[in-house]
C-alpha positions as CSV (number, residue, x, y, z in Angstrom):
1,M,-98.8,80.8,-102.1
2,S,-98.8,78.7,-105.2
3,D,-95.0,78.1,-104.8
4,V,-95.6,76.8,-101.2
5,Q,-98.4,74.6,-102.3
6,S,-96.3,73.1,-105.2
7,T,-93.3,72.4,-102.9
8,A,-95.6,70.8,-100.4
9,A,-97.2,68.7,-103.2
10,T,-93.8,67.5,-104.4
11,E,-92.8,66.6,-100.8
12,A,-96.1,64.8,-100.2
13,Q,-95.7,62.7,-103.4
14,P,-95.8,59.0,-102.6
15,T,-92.4,57.3,-102.6
16,R,-91.8,54.4,-104.9
17,L,-93.4,51.1,-103.8
18,R,-90.0,49.4,-103.4
19,D,-88.9,52.1,-101.0
20,A,-92.1,51.8,-99.1
21,L,-91.8,48.0,-98.9
22,R,-88.2,48.3,-97.7
23,K,-89.2,50.8,-95.0
24,A,-92.1,48.5,-93.9
25,R,-89.7,45.5,-93.7
26,I,-87.2,47.5,-91.6
27,E,-90.0,48.6,-89.3
28,A,-91.3,45.0,-89.1
29,A,-87.8,43.7,-88.4
30,D,-87.3,46.3,-85.7
31,R,-90.6,45.2,-84.0
32,T,-89.8,41.6,-84.3
33,G,-86.3,42.2,-83.0
34,V,-87.6,42.5,-79.5
35,V,-90.0,39.6,-79.8
36,V,-89.2,36.0,-79.3
37,E,-88.6,35.2,-83.0
38,L,-85.1,36.7,-83.1
39,R,-84.0,34.3,-85.8
40,D,-86.8,35.4,-88.2
41,A,-85.8,39.0,-87.5
42,E,-82.2,38.2,-88.4
43,V,-83.2,36.5,-91.6
44,A,-85.5,39.4,-92.5
45,R,-82.7,42.0,-91.9
46,L,-80.3,39.9,-93.9
47,E,-82.9,39.7,-96.8
48,I,-83.2,43.5,-96.6
49,M,-79.4,43.7,-96.9
50,N,-79.5,41.2,-99.8
51,E,-82.0,43.4,-101.7
52,A,-79.8,46.4,-101.0
53,L,-76.9,44.6,-102.7
54,D,-78.9,43.7,-105.8
55,P,-77.7,46.8,-107.8
56,L,-74.1,46.0,-107.0
57,F,-74.2,42.4,-108.1
58,A,-76.2,43.4,-111.2
59,Q,-73.1,45.3,-112.3
60,I,-70.7,42.3,-112.0
61,P,-70.0,40.7,-115.4
62,E,-71.5,37.2,-115.8
63,K,-68.1,35.8,-116.6
64,V,-66.9,36.6,-113.1
65,D,-67.9,33.6,-111.0
66,L,-66.2,34.6,-107.7
67,F,-69.4,35.5,-105.8
68,D,-72.1,33.2,-104.6
69,R,-74.6,35.4,-102.7
70,G,-77.4,34.0,-100.6
71,V,-78.9,33.8,-97.2
72,S,-78.2,30.6,-95.2
73,Q,-80.6,29.9,-92.4
74,G,-78.5,27.8,-90.1
75,E,-78.0,28.2,-86.4
76,T,-76.6,31.6,-87.2
77,P,-78.2,33.1,-90.3
78,R,-75.7,34.6,-92.7
79,L,-75.7,36.5,-96.0
80,W,-72.9,35.0,-98.0
81,I,-71.0,37.2,-100.4
82,D,-68.5,34.6,-101.5
83,V,-66.8,31.5,-100.0
84,V,-64.9,33.4,-97.3
85,A,-67.0,36.6,-96.7
86,H,-70.4,37.0,-95.2
87,I,-72.7,39.3,-93.3
88,L,-74.2,38.3,-90.0
89,M,-76.1,40.1,-87.3
90,G,-74.4,41.3,-84.2
91,R,-75.3,40.4,-80.6
92,D,-78.1,43.0,-80.4
93,K,-79.6,41.6,-83.7
94,R,-79.7,45.1,-85.1
95,I,-76.1,45.7,-86.2
96,Y,-74.8,44.3,-89.4
97,R,-71.3,42.7,-89.2
98,F,-69.4,42.1,-92.5
99,V,-66.7,39.6,-91.8
100,Q,-64.1,37.6,-93.8
101,D,-62.7,34.2,-92.7
102,T,-58.9,33.9,-93.1
103,R,-56.4,31.3,-92.2
104,F,-55.5,33.4,-89.2
105,G,-59.1,33.8,-88.0
106,R,-62.1,36.0,-88.7
107,I,-61.6,39.6,-89.6
108,V,-64.4,42.2,-89.2
109,L,-64.4,44.3,-92.4
110,A,-67.3,46.6,-91.4
111,E,-69.9,46.9,-88.7
112,S,-72.8,49.3,-88.7
113,H,-76.5,49.7,-88.0
114,D,-76.9,51.4,-91.4
115,V,-77.4,49.4,-94.6
116,P,-75.6,51.9,-96.9
117,V,-72.4,51.6,-94.8
118,I,-72.3,47.9,-95.2
119,V,-73.2,48.1,-98.9
120,D,-70.2,50.4,-99.4
121,A,-67.9,48.0,-97.5
122,V,-69.2,45.1,-99.7
123,T,-68.7,47.2,-102.8
124,D,-65.1,47.8,-101.8
125,Y,-64.6,44.1,-101.0
126,V,-66.1,43.0,-104.4
127,A,-63.8,45.5,-106.2
128,R,-60.7,44.2,-104.5
129,R,-61.7,40.6,-105.2
130,M,-62.2,41.4,-108.9
131,I,-58.8,43.1,-109.1
132,E,-57.2,40.1,-107.5
133,R,-58.9,37.9,-110.1
134,E,-57.6,40.1,-112.9
135,H,-54.1,39.8,-111.6
136,A,-54.4,36.1,-111.3
137,M,-55.8,35.8,-114.8
138,V,-53.0,37.9,-116.5
139,A,-50.7,35.7,-118.5
140,T,-47.1,35.6,-117.7
141,P,-44.9,37.6,-120.1
142,M,-43.8,35.7,-123.1
143,V,-40.3,34.4,-122.8
144,E,-38.5,33.0,-125.8
145,P,-38.8,29.2,-125.7
146,V,-35.7,27.5,-124.6
147,V,-34.5,25.1,-127.2
148,E,-32.9,22.1,-125.6
149,A,-29.8,20.6,-127.2
150,P,-30.5,17.2,-128.5
151,P,-29.2,14.6,-126.1
152,P,-25.8,13.2,-126.9
153,K,-25.8,10.0,-128.9
154,R,-25.6,7.0,-126.8
155,R,-23.0,4.6,-127.8
156,S,-23.8,1.0,-127.8
157,G,-22.2,-1.3,-125.3
158,L,-20.4,-3.2,-128.0
159,G,-18.9,-0.1,-129.5
160,M,-17.7,1.1,-126.1
161,F,-16.1,-2.3,-125.5
162,V,-14.3,-2.2,-128.8
163,L,-13.1,1.3,-128.2
164,G,-11.9,0.4,-124.7
165,F,-10.1,-2.7,-126.1
166,L,-8.3,-0.7,-128.8
167,L,-7.2,2.0,-126.3
168,G,-6.0,-0.7,-123.9
169,A,-4.1,-2.5,-126.7
170,A,-2.5,0.8,-127.8
171,A,-1.6,1.6,-124.2
172,L,0.1,-1.9,-123.8
173,F,1.9,-1.5,-127.1
174,G,3.1,1.9,-126.1
175,L,4.3,0.6,-122.7
176,A,6.1,-2.4,-124.4
177,V,7.8,0.0,-126.8
178,F,8.9,2.3,-124.0
179,A,10.2,-0.7,-121.9
180,S,12.2,-2.1,-124.9
181,L,13.8,1.3,-125.6
182,R,14.8,1.6,-122.0
183,N,16.5,-1.7,-122.0
184,L,18.7,-0.8,-124.9
């Protein structure tokens, strides 16, 4: 009997306060999801998701500044992951939709009622973005610098004139000699 009592005691141990608060927020969000204040319910659910992402973003090095996470409370509340990716609530206000805006339109990366599923999708997205950043930051391979030949010396206008004059005089002299030899 003592084994049964000890297992029942371990199962009955109170959960951590953070887990209890999270559970209470989910229940409150579910209750308010059917009430008139749908926007507040969306924001509450997005804040729950934001807290679930805290461990992930705590692991990102501080030097990586790709991500700017936060809940925007506009007409459609959104949890922004970075400039192009965000989480919003679906039409029924209970489903999380993780989307990315591209130049070809919006892409749904993940969609689920479960927070862990979306957290996994965001984790994969963050990992891909960090790899893209690493590839962009890698320096191009070192290539031997190209040594340019010095530009040819420019001759002055007067020097070119004198050279042209001498070549022309030589050509006329040669033509005169050729013509005199032909007449003989």
